[in-house]
C-alpha positions in Angstrom: -57.1 72.3 39.5 -57.6 76.0 40.0 -56.6 77.6 36.5 -57.8 80.2 34.6 -58.6 78.3 31.6 -60.0 81.0 29.1 -57.3 83.5 30.5 -55.0 80.8 28.9 -56.6 80.2 26.2 -57.5 83.9 25.4 -54.1 85.5 25.6 -52.7 82.3 23.7 -54.6 83.8 20.7 -54.4 87.3 21.8 -50.5 86.2 20.9 -50.3 84.4 17.9 -52.7 86.8 15.9 -50.3 89.8 17.3 -46.9 88.1 15.9 -48.6 87.1 12.6 -49.4 90.9 12.5 -52.7 91.2 12.6 -53.1 94.1 15.2 -55.2 94.2 18.0 -58.4 92.3 18.4 -61.0 92.5 21.3 -62.8 89.9 22.7 -66.6 89.5 21.4 -69.5 87.3 22.2 -68.5 84.3 21.5 -72.2 82.8 21.2 -72.7 80.0 18.3 -73.7 81.1 15.0 -74.5 79.4 11.7 -72.0 81.7 9.4 -69.4 78.8 10.1 -67.8 77.6 6.6 -64.5 76.1 8.4 -64.2 74.8 11.4 -61.1 73.6 12.9 -60.6 70.7 15.0 -57.5 70.4 17.5 -58.1 67.6 20.3 -56.3 67.7 23.5 -55.2 64.7 25.9 -53.5 63.8 29.2 -54.3 65.5 32.7 -57.4 67.5 30.4 -59.6 65.5 27.7 -61.2 67.1 25.1 -61.3 69.3 22.0 -60.4 72.8 20.9 -62.6 73.8 17.9 -62.1 77.0 15.7 -65.1 78.6 13.8 -64.8 81.3 11.4 -66.5 82.3 7.5 -64.4 82.3 4.3 -64.1 85.7 3.8 -62.4 85.9 7.7 -60.4 82.6 7.1 -59.1 84.2 3.7 -58.3 87.4 5.7 -55.9 85.6 8.6 -54.4 83.5 6.0 -53.6 86.8 3.9 -52.2 88.7 6.6 -50.0 85.3 7.2 -48.7 85.2 4.2 -48.0 89.1 3.5 -46.0 88.9 7.2 -43.8 85.6 5.3 -43.3 88.4 2.0 -45.4 85.9 0.2 -49.0 85.9 -1.2 -51.7 83.2 -2.7 -51.6 83.1 -6.5 -55.6 81.0 -5.9 -58.7 83.2 -4.9 -59.8 79.6 -3.7 -60.1 78.5 -0.9 -57.4 75.8 -1.7 -55.0 73.8 0.2 -52.4 76.7 1.1 -55.7 78.3 2.8 -56.3 75.1 4.6 -53.0 74.4 6.0 -52.2 77.9 6.7 -55.4 78.1 8.8 -54.8 75.1 10.2 -51.1 75.7 11.8 -52.3 79.1 12.9 -54.9 76.4 15.3 -52.0 74.6 16.3 -49.8 77.7 17.1 -52.3 78.8 19.4 -53.6 74.9 21.3 -49.8 74.5 21.3 -48.8 77.5 22.8 -52.1 76.8 25.6 -51.3 73.0 26.2 -47.3 74.5 27.2 -49.0 77.6 29.5 -51.0 74.3 31.1 -47.4 72.4 31.3 -45.9 75.2 33.0 -48.2 75.3 35.8 -48.1 71.4 36.8 -51.3 70.5 33.8 -49.5 68.1 31.3 -51.2 67.5 28.3 -50.8 67.0 24.7 -52.6 68.1 21.4 -53.6 66.2 18.1 -52.8 67.2 14.5 -55.5 69.5 13.2 -58.6 68.8 10.9 -60.6 71.3 9.3 -63.9 71.1 8.3 -65.1 73.7 5.8 -68.7 73.8 3.6 -71.5 75.7 4.1 -73.0 76.0 8.1 -70.8 73.4 9.7 -71.8 72.5 13.4 -70.0 70.6 16.3 -71.2 69.0 18.9 -69.8 67.5 21.9 -72.2 66.4 23.8 -70.0 63.9 26.4 -67.7 67.3 27.4 -68.9 68.3 30.8 -67.0 72.1 30.7 -67.9 74.2 27.9 -66.4 77.4 27.4 -67.5 80.3 24.4 -65.2 82.9 23.0 -64.7 85.4 20.4 -62.6 87.6 18.8 -62.7 90.0 16.6 -60.1 92.8 14.8 -59.7 94.2 11.1 -59.6 90.6 9.9 -63.1 89.6 10.9 -64.4 87.6 13.5 -63.3 83.9 14.9 -64.8 81.9 17.2 -63.5 79.0 19.9 -65.4 76.5 21.2 -63.1 74.8 23.7 -65.0 71.8 25.8 -63.0 70.3 28.4 -62.8 67.8 31.3 -60.5 67.4 34.3 -58.7 63.3 34.2 -57.1 64.1 37.4 
């Protein structure tokens, strides 16, 4: 399988964030950090198997959700990271994952995604010890920084 996996996910992030009105984003170091207060996981199954993990802090998550709501002429009334914020962040991760899986399909690699799971708290960490190929990407824009960890293995 000769596919630019990180390129596909990078394009998906760029497109989804641009469509949400978050403006231009740049790629930054995706190294692990301990500021993760919001972690969203989405499973990938099919010709590729693994997980897509989005990590960020609460401040960035608030900024992303508020930009998304503003684009829809809405606003969040609650100042806490509540069900609306969590659902919105999961939907953004879901859009990125779905767009990526569609790009794989266009290249003959059939995959599906699982519904997103969100975990919030202080210094949330994740680990995928059984996955052989891992990629880390960081993205920064006016909203803050978001990090993506991708662990995949080919099932073919």
